[in-house]
C-alpha positions as CSV (number, residue, x, y, z in Angstrom):
1,M,238.3,188.7,53.5
2,P,241.2,190.0,51.8
3,L,241.2,192.3,48.8
4,V,244.2,190.6,47.2
5,H,244.4,187.0,45.6
6,M,246.1,184.7,47.9
7,P,247.0,181.3,46.3
8,G,244.9,178.5,47.9
9,S,242.2,180.8,49.1
10,E,239.7,180.0,46.5
11,R,237.5,177.1,46.4
12,D,236.7,174.4,43.6
13,A,233.3,175.0,42.2
14,S,231.0,172.2,42.6
15,E,229.5,170.4,39.3
16,R,226.3,172.3,40.3
17,Q,227.9,175.7,40.5
18,R,229.8,175.1,37.2
19,K,226.6,174.3,35.6
20,A,224.6,177.3,37.0
21,R,227.3,179.7,35.5
22,K,226.7,178.5,32.1
23,I,223.0,179.2,32.2
24,K,221.7,182.4,30.6
25,P,219.0,184.2,32.8
26,Q,216.9,185.1,30.0
27,Y,216.3,181.4,29.2
28,S,215.0,180.6,32.8
29,D,211.8,181.9,33.1
30,G,208.3,180.1,32.7
31,R,206.7,176.8,33.1
32,L,208.6,173.8,31.7
33,V,207.6,172.8,28.0
34,K,208.9,169.9,26.0
35,V,211.2,170.4,23.4
36,A,212.7,167.0,22.3
37,Y,212.5,163.4,22.9
38,A,215.2,160.8,23.6
39,T,215.2,157.1,23.5
40,N,217.2,156.4,26.6
41,Q,219.0,158.1,29.4
42,P,222.4,158.6,27.7
43,E,221.0,160.1,24.7
44,A,219.0,162.5,27.1
45,E,222.1,163.7,28.8
46,L,223.7,164.3,25.4
47,I,220.8,166.7,24.6
48,E,221.0,168.2,27.9
49,A,224.6,169.1,27.5
50,L,224.1,170.6,24.2
51,L,221.5,172.9,25.5
52,L,223.7,173.8,28.6
53,E,226.4,174.7,25.9
54,E,224.1,177.3,24.6
55,G,223.0,178.6,28.0
56,I,219.5,176.8,28.1
57,P,218.8,175.1,31.2
58,S,217.0,171.7,30.9
59,M,216.0,168.6,32.4
60,S,214.8,165.0,31.5
61,R,211.9,162.9,32.7
62,R,210.8,159.4,31.9
63,S,208.0,159.8,29.3
64,G,204.5,159.0,30.3
65,G,203.9,155.1,30.6
66,F,207.8,154.4,31.0
67,D,208.3,155.6,34.5
68,V,209.1,152.2,36.0
69,P,212.4,152.4,38.1
70,D,213.1,148.7,36.8
71,F,214.0,150.4,33.2
72,L,217.2,152.0,34.9
73,A,218.7,154.1,32.0
74,A,216.6,152.4,29.3
75,G,213.3,153.7,28.2
76,P,212.3,157.2,26.4
77,R,212.7,160.4,28.0
78,D,211.1,163.8,27.5
79,I,213.5,166.8,27.4
80,L,212.2,169.8,29.1
81,V,213.2,173.3,29.2
82,P,211.6,176.7,30.6
83,E,209.0,178.5,28.3
84,S,211.3,181.4,27.7
85,G,214.1,179.2,26.4
86,A,212.0,176.8,24.4
87,E,212.4,178.6,21.1
88,A,216.2,178.7,21.3
89,A,216.4,175.3,22.4
90,R,214.6,174.2,19.3
91,E,216.8,176.1,17.2
92,A,219.9,174.9,18.8
93,L,218.8,171.2,18.6
94,A,217.6,171.7,14.9
95,A,221.0,173.4,13.7
96,P,223.2,171.0,11.4
97,A,226.4,169.9,12.8
98,S,229.3,172.1,11.9
99,G,231.6,171.0,9.3
100,R,228.8,168.7,7.6
101,P,227.3,170.0,4.5
102,S,223.6,170.4,4.6
103,E,221.2,168.1,2.7
104,E,220.9,171.0,0.2
105,T,224.6,171.2,-0.8
106,E,224.9,167.5,-0.8
107,T,222.3,166.8,-3.6
108,E,223.5,169.7,-5.8
109,G,226.4,167.9,-7.0
110,A,225.2,164.5,-6.7
111,G,224.1,163.9,-10.4
112,P,225.8,161.7,-12.7
113,A,229.1,162.4,-14.0
114,R,229.3,163.5,-17.8
115,S,232.2,163.0,-20.0
């Protein structure tokens, strides 16, 4: 193995390797716990992507009673994370979107205009 960089010698990382690099080890211990609920597979994938950006590993599974393959992407999903990352996942999913005012600041100036 050469000790210097040789152009073309590196391999492209697979999708799985790119995801694994984003995961923070402190969030990957313990049994799986449910932290969120999605109404369908695309919504579950969105939540999983949000958690991965925070370094929290996650997975989705069909909710009980809806584990019929005929549903395809339809049907509710449970979002599961390791126990050590559960609190961080709940905080990440509860945080308001950046750039949007919180409900408290929206209602402060919502009174009738006085002249």
